[in-house]
N, C-alpha and C positions, 0 to 999 in steps of 0.2 A: 731694402726699405728707403724711399727718398728721404730729402734730407732741407731742411731750407734752414739757414744758417744763424740767423738772427732769434733762437729764444725767447721769449721774456725773462729778465733778469730774474725775477727769482726759480724760475725754472733752472736757470745756469750756475744760482747758485747752488740750488736744491743738489743740482748733479754734480756740482765740482764738489761736496760734501761738507758745504759753510751751514745749512742748515741745520738746527740742532733744534734738540726737543726738551719743552722742561713744562710738561705739560701735564694731567693725571697718571699716577698708577696702569702700566697698560692692562689692556686683557688680553685673554687670546688670541694671538693672530688669526689663527684659524677661522675665525667670526666672518672676515674681513674679504671681502670678494675681489678678482684677482686678474686684472684687466688685460686680455690674450691679443697683442697687436697685430699679429697675420690676422688673425680672425676678426678683430674689430669686436667684439664682447667680450664678456664680463664670466671667469669662469668659478669655480669654488676653488680656495688652496689646496682640496685634496689633489682634483682633479688637473693638476699643477704638479705638484707632487710623485702623481702617478706618473705621468707627464717625463718626468728625468730621469725614468728609469734608460730611455734607449740613447741618452745622453751619453758619449764620451768625458766631457769637460762642463760643469755649474758654475757658472759665477753669478757669486752674492757683493752686490754692491756694496758700499756703507759711504754714510758720511760718520767719518774716525770718531764724533763724540754727540752721536743718537746711538743710543741703547735701544731704539726700538728695534732699529736695524739689525742690531744685533742679537735681541732676543728673535727676528725672522731670520738672521743666521743661523740660530738654533733648531729652531722650527724645522730648518731644510735638512740638517746635520744629522738631526732624531729619526728624523724619515730615511734619509737616504742609509742609515747606518741599518737600519731596520730591516729596508729592503736589499740592501747585499752586504756582504760580508767582505768585501773586497775595495773598500771605499778606504781613499787614502786626500790628504787636504795639501793644500796647496796654498801659502797664505807670505800676505806681502811683505807682514811683519818683520820678518826674520829674512835674516841673507843663509845664503847656500851654504856659506864659511860653520853654518852652526847649526848643520847637518848631527852629529855626534850627539850634541847637547838637548835636539830634538828626539833624534829617537831615546837614550837614556831616560827623556820625560814623560814621553808617553807608552814606552815600554814600561812603566814605572820601576824601573832601576836607580832612578836620581830625586830624591823628596820636593816637594814646589818650593820651597824657600829658599835652600843650597841652589834649585834650575835659577832661578830671579835671579840670584846674584852671579851665577857662571854668566848667565845668558846677556845681561849688562840691558835689560829691560831698556831702562829709562836711556841709556845712551844710544841703543837701539834703535826703539821705535818712540818715546815718548809720549806718547796717551797713557791716560789714565789704565794701568792693568785690571780695576774693575770690569769694564766695561768686554773685557773680553777673557777674565774668568769664567761665566760659564762653558764658553766654549770650548774652554783649554781645560777645566775639569772633564769637561764629558770627553773629550779627546783620549785624556788619560783614562779616567775610567772605564770608554769600549777597548781600549787598545787600538787607536785610530792615530795612522802614522802621519807625520801633520812633516812637510816638504817645505824647507824655506824656499821661498822666489827669489829671493830679493838679490841684492850685491853690493857689497862694504860701499861705501860711500864716494870712496876713493879714486872707485873704478868708473862713476856716472860722473863723478867730478874730472876726473884725466877725461873724459869724452868731449867735455866741452870746452873743455880749457887748453887740449895740447891735441883732440883727435884724435881719432880710434887708430890710427896707424901706425901715431908716435907713442902709443902707450909703452910703460915698461912690460916685460916679460912677467911680471910681478903682479901688475894688474889685468893684462893681457891675458891670461892664466880665467880670468871669470868668464871671460867674453866667448860665447859659441863659434862653430867655425861658420866664414863669410859673414861675420857679423857687420861692416861695414856694407855690404853689400846688399841689404836690407832694409839700411834706417832712412830711406826716404823712397817711400811706394805709391803706386798714384790712387791705391784699391784707398789708401788713406787723406784723401783730400778731404771729407766730411770731417772725418776726427782731427783736422790742423784747423776747420775755420770755424769748429765747436772750440779747441783751446784758445784760438786769438782770441775770439769771443767772449772769452773770460778773460783771457789775461790781459787785456784790454782794458779792465775794472781795478790793476794795481795802479797802486800808486806810481807815479811816473814811470810807466810803462812805453816804453819806445820801438820801433818794428825789429830792433836788433835787436833788445833785451828777449822780448816776445820769440825771434828765431832763436835764442837761445838758449831761451827755455823748453820751447818744441824738439827742440835736437834732445835735450837731455831723456824730456816726454819719453821720445821715441828709442830711446837708446835703454832708457829704465822696462818699457811695454819687453823689446826685445830681450832681455838679462831673464824677464821672467814669466816670456813666453816658452823660452827654450827650458828653460827649470822647470817646465809643466810637462814638455815633453818628454828634458829626461826620466819622470816619473814613471811614464810609459815602459822608456826602453829599459829601466833599472828591474822594473815587476811585469814581468812577462805573464801574467794574467789579461786571458780576455772579459773578463768578467769587471776588469779594474773601472771605475772613475775615478776623478780627482773636483771636489770641490775645491773651489778656488776660494777666499776672503780677501776680499780685495775693494779699496778704496773707488767708489763708480768712475771716476773719471779717467780708470785703467780700462774699462768696457764697454763703456756705455756706446752706445749706437753698435753695438758685435765687434765694436775698433778696438785699437791700442791691444791689450793681451790676444783678445781674441783672433786679432789676424796676424797677430805673428805668428800662432800655432797652426794655423791654417797655411800660411807657408812650408812649416815643416809636415803635417798632417793633416792633407785635405778632405782627406777621408772622413774626421773626427765631427761628431755630428755636437756641438757647441750649443748652451743655452745662458743667457744672462738674463737676471732679473735684478730688477733694480728697485729699492723701496722707495716709497716717499713718506714723509711723515704726515699725517693729517687729521683731523678730528671727526673727518668724514669723507667718504668718497668720492672722488670727483663722478661727474655723468662722461659719457663717454663725447657730447658737444663740446665738452668740457676739456677732455683729457686731449681733441683733436684741435680743439684751437690754440691749446698751448703745446702741442707736438709731444708731449710726451707721452706718445704708440711710440716714436722713432727712436727712444731712447736704449730698449729692450724688447726681451721677445714678452717680457711678463713687467706690466708695472706693478707692485704691489703696495698699495696705501695704508699702513700700519700705524695702528695706536699709539701713537704718545706715550715715552715711557718717562717714568721719573728717574733720573741718574741713579745708580744702585750704591751706594754705602761706598763714602772713600771718597768720594770723585768731588773736588774743588774746579764747583763750575765756572771756566775765566769767563772773560768778554768776550762778545759775540766778536769774530776777526770781522776782520775787511777787508780782508787781501785774499784771494783765491787760494784754493790749495795748495803745498809747496810741491814742487818741481821735482826738487832735490830728494835724494833718500835723506834718509836720518845720518848725527854723526858718529863719523866714524867710531865703532866701536876698538876696544881693547881686543887682542888675539883673545880666545876660547881658552881656559888653562887645559 
């Protein structure tokens, strides 16, 4: 894809995960056409879902507090699971150190209440649990294994403040081999230009701060990309697919995590789906004008959805999404 770094601010904020929905209750997202960026035309949701059969890794992005995006993720999950019993998931929201707890939950061995206490949801992720509850309920009911893609916060914080070569043995344990050799690669120049454009809207943003933030973001993507690859290493199944649930800013333009996965497994077919919440579907000319077609393989204009019960809507944020992982969690029992 060609890239124009200066996206309009509304498109930047939506891609970064800042645009949230507060519209009418969602109808089925299946009745909304999807923009196929490669073909330059609209297709049905059913057509897109059929095409996912050939992909090893599928990313469905999100704005974390937009329930319409989570409903779209659920629709993809349900379809992929129905078509492939070998489907597993990778979640940005969990640490790889929590894998035993994730396996206990999706295996049906740990009740939800106990699991939420053990996983330290508020400390590990922090966004309201009801946004993710339908996805997690389906994974538990259908025994879809979830892999935690993230690393404890101290790891990425250490990369930013101490440098990856100076990490303690305890923290370096969570880094893939050759990690520091892949932190800066030429193929992510587009991704960096986008990231810097978003970061520039932060209060008191400076060049050095933005460079530090991008270094952390890149380290974060590298760790999560490696954990996607690890799922394939752990499960020798030729039909294995990984559905990645992640903020759109980690996969936009097919870069971020997808770039990192491709470094390890260049033969993989990876597909990026970017949801955009809107009352109506944009025309092709509008998509091209705002350059949304550059963001992913498929652009999904999802119907606005009310927040699920139990969510207290905060004020609209004025800063880009955090580039640091969530606060450190106590070690799992």
